[in-house]
C-alpha positions in Angstrom: 22.3 -7.8 -36.5 23.8 -10.3 -39.0 21.6 -12.2 -41.4 22.7 -14.9 -43.8 20.8 -15.5 -47.1 19.4 -19.0 -47.2 19.7 -19.5 -50.9 23.2 -17.9 -51.6 24.8 -18.0 -48.1 25.8 -14.3 -48.4 25.9 -12.4 -45.2 23.9 -9.2 -44.7 23.7 -6.6 -42.0 20.4 -5.3 -40.7 20.6 -1.6 -40.0 17.9 -0.5 -37.6 16.9 3.0 -36.4 14.9 3.2 -33.1 13.5 6.3 -31.4 13.8 7.1 -27.7 10.6 5.2 -26.9 11.9 2.0 -28.6 9.7 2.2 -31.7 11.4 1.1 -34.9 11.8 4.0 -37.3 13.4 2.4 -40.3 15.1 -0.9 -41.3 17.7 -1.4 -44.1 19.4 -4.7 -45.1 22.9 -4.2 -46.7 25.8 -6.4 -47.6 28.5 -4.1 -46.1 29.0 -2.4 -42.7 31.3 0.4 -43.8 31.1 4.2 -44.1 29.3 4.1 -47.4 26.6 1.8 -46.0 26.2 3.9 -42.9 25.9 7.1 -45.0 23.2 5.4 -47.2 21.3 4.4 -44.1 21.5 7.9 -42.6 20.3 9.5 -45.8 17.4 7.1 -46.1 16.4 7.7 -42.5 16.6 11.5 -42.8 14.5 11.4 -46.0 11.9 9.3 -44.4 11.7 11.2 -41.1 11.9 14.7 -42.6 13.9 16.2 -39.8 17.4 16.0 -38.4 17.7 14.6 -34.9 19.4 16.4 -32.1 21.4 13.3 -30.9 22.1 9.9 -32.3 23.2 6.9 -30.3 25.2 4.1 -32.0 27.5 1.2 -31.1 31.2 1.9 -31.3 31.6 1.2 -35.1 33.9 3.9 -36.5 32.0 4.1 -39.8 29.0 5.7 -38.0 31.2 8.7 -37.0 32.6 9.1 -40.5 29.2 8.9 -42.1 27.7 11.3 -39.6 30.4 13.9 -40.4 29.3 13.7 -44.1 25.6 13.6 -43.6 24.7 15.3 -40.3 27.5 17.6 -39.2 25.7 19.4 -36.4 24.2 16.3 -34.7 25.6 15.1 -31.4 26.9 11.5 -31.6 27.0 9.3 -28.5 28.7 5.9 -28.7 28.8 4.2 -25.4 28.3 0.6 -24.2 25.0 0.9 -22.4 23.3 3.7 -24.5 22.5 1.5 -27.5 20.4 -1.0 -25.6 17.0 0.0 -27.2 18.3 -0.8 -30.6 20.1 -3.9 -29.5 17.0 -5.3 -27.9 14.7 -4.3 -30.8 16.0 -7.1 -33.0 14.6 -9.9 -30.8 11.1 -9.8 -32.3 12.8 -10.0 -35.7 14.5 -13.3 -34.7 11.1 -14.7 -33.5 9.4 -13.8 -36.8 12.3 -15.2 -38.8 12.0 -18.5 -36.9 8.3 -18.7 -37.5 8.7 -18.0 -41.2 11.5 -20.7 -41.3 14.0 -18.1 -42.5 13.7 -15.4 -45.0 14.1 -16.7 -48.6 15.9 -13.7 -50.0 17.3 -10.3 -48.9 14.4 -8.6 -50.8 11.8 -10.6 -48.9 13.5 -9.8 -45.6 13.7 -6.0 -46.4 10.1 -5.8 -47.5 8.8 -7.8 -44.5 10.9 -6.0 -41.8 10.2 -2.5 -43.2 6.4 -3.2 -43.0 6.3 -5.2 -39.8 8.3 -2.9 -37.5 5.9 0.0 -37.4 2.9 -2.3 -37.3 4.3 -4.2 -34.4 5.0 -0.9 -32.6 1.4 0.1 -33.1 -0.1 -3.1 -31.6 2.4 -3.7 -28.8 2.2 -0.7 -26.4 4.6 -0.7 -23.4 2.5 -3.0 -21.2 4.9 -2.9 -18.3 4.5 0.9 -18.1 0.7 0.9 -18.0 -2.0 -0.2 -15.6 -4.2 -3.0 -16.9 -7.1 -0.7 -17.4 -5.0 1.9 -19.4 -3.4 -0.9 -21.4 -6.7 -2.4 -22.5 -8.1 1.0 -23.3 -5.0 1.9 -25.4 -5.1 -1.4 -27.2 -8.8 -1.0 -27.9 -8.2 2.5 -29.3 -5.3 1.3 -31.5 -7.4 -1.5 -33.0 -10.2 1.0 -33.6 -7.8 3.3 -35.4 -6.5 0.3 -37.5 -10.0 -0.7 -38.5 -10.7 2.9 -39.6 -7.4 3.1 -41.6 -7.9 -0.3 -43.2 -11.6 0.4 -43.9 -12.8 -2.6 -42.0 -16.1 -3.1 -40.4 -16.2 -2.8 -36.6 -16.3 -6.1 -34.7 -19.7 -7.1 -33.4 
């Protein structure tokens, strides 16, 4: 996804990693979309995840293949038109948040906000279409209870 800085007008690219369930794993904002940028994103993702994936799915940008050869030699790489839909669709909530905030003021603000909000959004938005109403409410109740425990908040009355 492209993003343009409001103050300087410089174009940035939003690199996003999504798992098979559609949860955002990591986000990185960079000025370039070349092999070096892809390699930097892969290294950051591997460091954060702590394991090497079996398969990665990307769009057809050639720099992904070149970076994968340098960082993850034994990983299968799939680049096909329909396989990347989870990642392509995961940027829609970002656009909504950007509109509500009336644009991000700087690349640093965008990076900080998107890095934090991706995992939080995934926690509070379970796949509603895949659950019955009862299971959805139960799962959401449990997730809020977990959040209250982690954030050291008092339970709601």
